[in-house]
C-alpha positions in Angstrom: 22.0 39.5 15.0 22.2 43.1 16.1 18.7 44.7 16.2 19.7 48.4 15.8 20.8 49.2 12.2 23.0 52.0 13.5 25.0 50.2 16.1 27.7 48.6 14.0 28.3 51.8 12.1 28.3 53.8 15.4 30.8 51.3 16.8 33.1 51.9 13.8 33.3 55.6 14.5 33.7 55.2 18.2 36.5 52.8 17.6 38.4 54.9 15.0 38.1 58.1 17.0 38.7 57.1 20.6 41.4 54.5 20.9 44.4 56.8 21.5 43.7 58.4 24.9 45.1 56.3 27.7 45.0 57.0 31.5 48.7 57.6 31.8 48.8 60.4 29.2 48.1 64.0 29.8 46.9 64.6 26.3 45.9 62.6 23.3 48.8 61.8 20.9 46.4 62.3 18.0 47.2 66.0 18.2 50.8 65.3 17.3 49.7 63.9 13.9 47.3 66.7 13.1 49.8 69.0 11.3 49.1 68.9 7.6 46.2 66.4 8.0 43.2 66.6 5.8 40.3 65.4 7.9 38.2 62.9 6.0 34.6 64.1 5.2 33.4 60.6 6.1 34.8 61.0 9.6 33.5 64.5 10.1 30.0 63.4 9.1 30.3 59.9 10.7 29.1 58.4 7.5 30.1 54.9 6.5 28.5 55.5 3.1 30.9 58.4 2.5 33.8 56.2 3.7 32.9 53.6 1.0 32.6 56.4 -1.5 36.1 57.7 -0.5 37.4 54.1 -1.1 36.0 54.2 -4.6 37.4 57.6 -5.3 41.0 56.5 -4.6 40.6 52.9 -6.0 40.5 50.9 -2.8 38.7 47.6 -3.5 38.9 46.2 0.0 39.7 47.6 3.4 40.7 45.7 6.5 39.2 46.7 9.8 41.2 45.6 12.8 39.2 45.4 16.0 40.4 46.8 19.3 39.7 45.6 22.8 41.6 47.4 25.6 39.6 46.6 28.7 38.1 49.2 31.1 40.7 51.9 30.3 39.7 52.4 26.7 36.7 52.1 24.3 36.4 49.0 22.2 34.4 47.9 19.2 32.3 44.8 19.5 33.5 42.0 17.3 29.9 41.3 16.4 29.5 44.8 15.2 32.7 44.5 13.0 31.3 41.2 11.6 28.0 42.8 10.7 29.7 45.8 9.1 31.6 43.4 6.9 28.3 41.6 6.0 26.5 44.8 5.1 29.2 45.7 2.5 30.1 42.4 0.9 33.4 42.3 -0.7 34.5 45.7 0.6 35.7 44.9 4.1 37.6 42.2 5.9 37.5 42.1 9.7 40.1 41.2 12.3 38.6 40.4 15.7 39.9 42.5 18.6 41.1 40.6 21.7 42.2 41.7 25.1 44.3 39.0 26.9 43.1 40.4 30.2 39.4 39.8 29.5 37.8 36.6 30.5 37.8 33.8 27.9 40.1 35.2 25.3 40.8 31.9 23.6 37.1 31.2 23.3 36.6 34.6 21.8 39.4 34.0 19.3 37.6 30.8 18.1 34.3 32.6 18.0 35.7 35.4 15.9 37.3 33.0 13.3 34.8 30.1 13.3 31.5 31.9 13.8 32.0 35.6 12.8 34.2 34.9 9.8 37.0 37.2 10.9 40.2 36.8 8.8 42.6 37.3 11.8 43.0 38.6 15.3 44.3 42.0 16.5 45.7 42.9 19.9 47.3 45.7 21.8 48.8 44.0 24.9 50.4 47.2 26.1 47.0 48.8 26.5 45.6 46.0 28.6 44.8 46.8 32.2 47.4 46.2 33.7 49.6 46.4 30.6 51.3 43.4 29.1 54.4 43.0 26.9 53.9 41.2 23.6 55.8 38.1 24.8 54.0 37.9 28.2 53.0 34.3 29.0 49.4 35.5 29.4 49.2 36.2 25.7 50.6 32.9 24.5 47.4 30.9 24.5 46.0 33.4 22.1 49.0 33.1 19.8 48.9 29.3 19.9 45.2 29.3 19.1 45.7 31.6 16.1 48.6 29.3 15.0 46.3 26.3 15.2 43.5 28.1 13.3 46.0 29.3 10.6 45.1 33.0 11.0 47.5 36.0 11.4 47.8 38.2 14.4 48.2 41.9 14.3 50.2 43.2 17.2 50.2 47.0 17.4 53.6 48.1 18.8 55.0 51.7 19.1 56.0 54.2 21.6 52.4 55.0 22.5 51.5 51.4 23.2 52.2 50.8 26.9 53.3 53.0 29.8 56.8 53.3 28.4 58.9 52.5 25.4 60.1 49.2 26.7 56.8 47.7 25.8 57.5 48.3 22.1 61.0 46.8 22.1 61.2 44.4 19.0 62.8 41.8 21.2 59.3 40.9 22.5 58.1 40.3 18.9 61.2 38.3 18.1 60.7 35.9 21.1 57.1 35.2 20.0 58.3 34.6 16.4 61.0 32.3 17.5 58.7 30.3 19.8 55.9 30.0 17.2 57.5 29.9 13.8 54.2 28.8 12.2 52.3 31.8 13.4 52.1 34.9 11.1 52.7 38.1 13.1 51.9 41.5 11.6 53.4 44.3 13.6 51.2 47.4 13.4 53.0 50.7 13.7 56.1 48.5 13.1 57.6 49.2 16.6 58.4 52.8 15.8 60.8 54.3 16.9 62.7 51.0 17.0 62.8 51.0 13.2 66.2 49.4 12.5 65.7 46.8 15.2 62.3 45.7 14.0 63.6 45.5 10.5 66.3 43.2 11.8 63.8 41.0 13.5 61.8 40.8 10.3 65.0 39.8 8.4 65.7 37.1 10.9 62.0 35.8 11.3 60.2 34.9 8.0 56.9 34.8 9.9 57.0 38.6 10.8 55.4 41.2 8.6 55.7 44.9 9.1 52.8 47.5 8.8 54.4 50.9 9.6 51.3 52.9 8.7 51.8 56.7 9.1 55.3 56.2 10.6 56.4 55.3 7.1 54.6 57.9 5.0 54.1 61.1 7.0 56.7 63.5 5.4 59.9 63.9 7.4 59.1 61.2 9.9 62.4 60.1 11.6 63.2 56.5 10.8 60.9 56.1 7.9 63.8 55.6 5.6 64.6 52.3 7.3 61.2 50.9 6.3 61.6 52.1 2.8 65.0 50.5 2.4 63.8 47.3 3.9 60.8 47.2 1.6 63.0 47.8 -1.4 65.1 44.9 -0.5 64.4 41.9 1.7 60.9 42.9 2.9 59.4 43.4 -0.5 57.0 40.5 0.2 56.5 41.1 4.0 55.5 44.7 4.4 51.9 46.0 4.2 50.4 49.4 3.5 47.8 50.8 5.9 46.2 54.2 5.9 45.7 54.4 9.7 42.5 56.2 9.0 41.4 58.7 10.3 44.9 60.0 11.1 44.8 60.8 7.4 42.1 60.7 4.8 42.3 57.7 2.5 43.4 59.9 -0.4 46.0 61.9 1.6 47.5 58.7 3.0 47.8 57.1 -0.4 49.3 60.3 -1.9 51.9 60.5 0.8 52.7 56.8 0.5 53.1 56.9 -3.2 55.5 59.8 -2.9 58.0 57.5 -1.1 61.0 56.3 -3.2 59.7 52.7 -3.5 60.3 50.5 -6.5 57.2 50.2 -8.7 56.7 46.5 -8.0 57.4 47.0 -4.3 54.8 49.7 -4.1 52.2 47.3 -5.7 53.2 44.6 -3.3 52.6 46.8 -0.3 49.4 48.3 -1.6 47.7 45.0 -2.3 49.5 41.9 -3.3 51.1 41.1 0.1 47.8 41.7 1.9 45.8 39.6 -0.6 48.2 36.7 -0.1 47.8 36.9 3.7 44.0 37.0 3.5 43.9 34.1 1.1 42.7 36.2 -1.8 45.7 35.4 -4.0 48.0 32.5 -4.6 51.0 34.7 -5.4 
């Protein structure tokens, strides 16, 4: 048990604010998403109590925190801290343990996250490992296989910022993993932007692939966002997920921008809650 009451909360803010800067970048990409952003008061004041209040204000019952471990080149949030944060606010958060395939004992840490800490899944950014890995690198497969055996989903964050160049986010890497491990549920965070049409095709072909486009879907005038909307309104109505990508937007601003999209009413409800509840085992539908 963590002795300091402030540590898990501090880790939450360190994780949400620091994960973007990488050694091969000359400036943080966070600045590129600042136009029109309403900075959340909870983030400005580093207050988890305000964050929960902001959840209540916009009608969010439960939020998912995906952990991040990126080795020595980036800050990480302790999986123990994420688990304690979940425990402190029962029923408000679900945690996904962060795993770096390059760190020692990743399979053991996966099992500890699920079996001991009570995490609902695992989250990885192989392109931010040191040295970087592609999503279908053989070094990552033991983690995938363990998650398959444990029956938990894996969030793989994939976009033009994940990895030294855009080849790391090519959807073909996701497709190979999905083909090799059809019983494993893969959730593609950032939905491989800007390879929008290609990742939508992968999801069409692979029923174990879910897309979570985040701000690449809802920020106004984002190129390629229409591909996600069309896919959601048709064959991905049950395999696409909403995420605020806090603190890139406040919870309220993210929801408002998302609800402005031309989604069918039932589809919007699926993305906002039903699909995620089904994945987390909170719903039978």
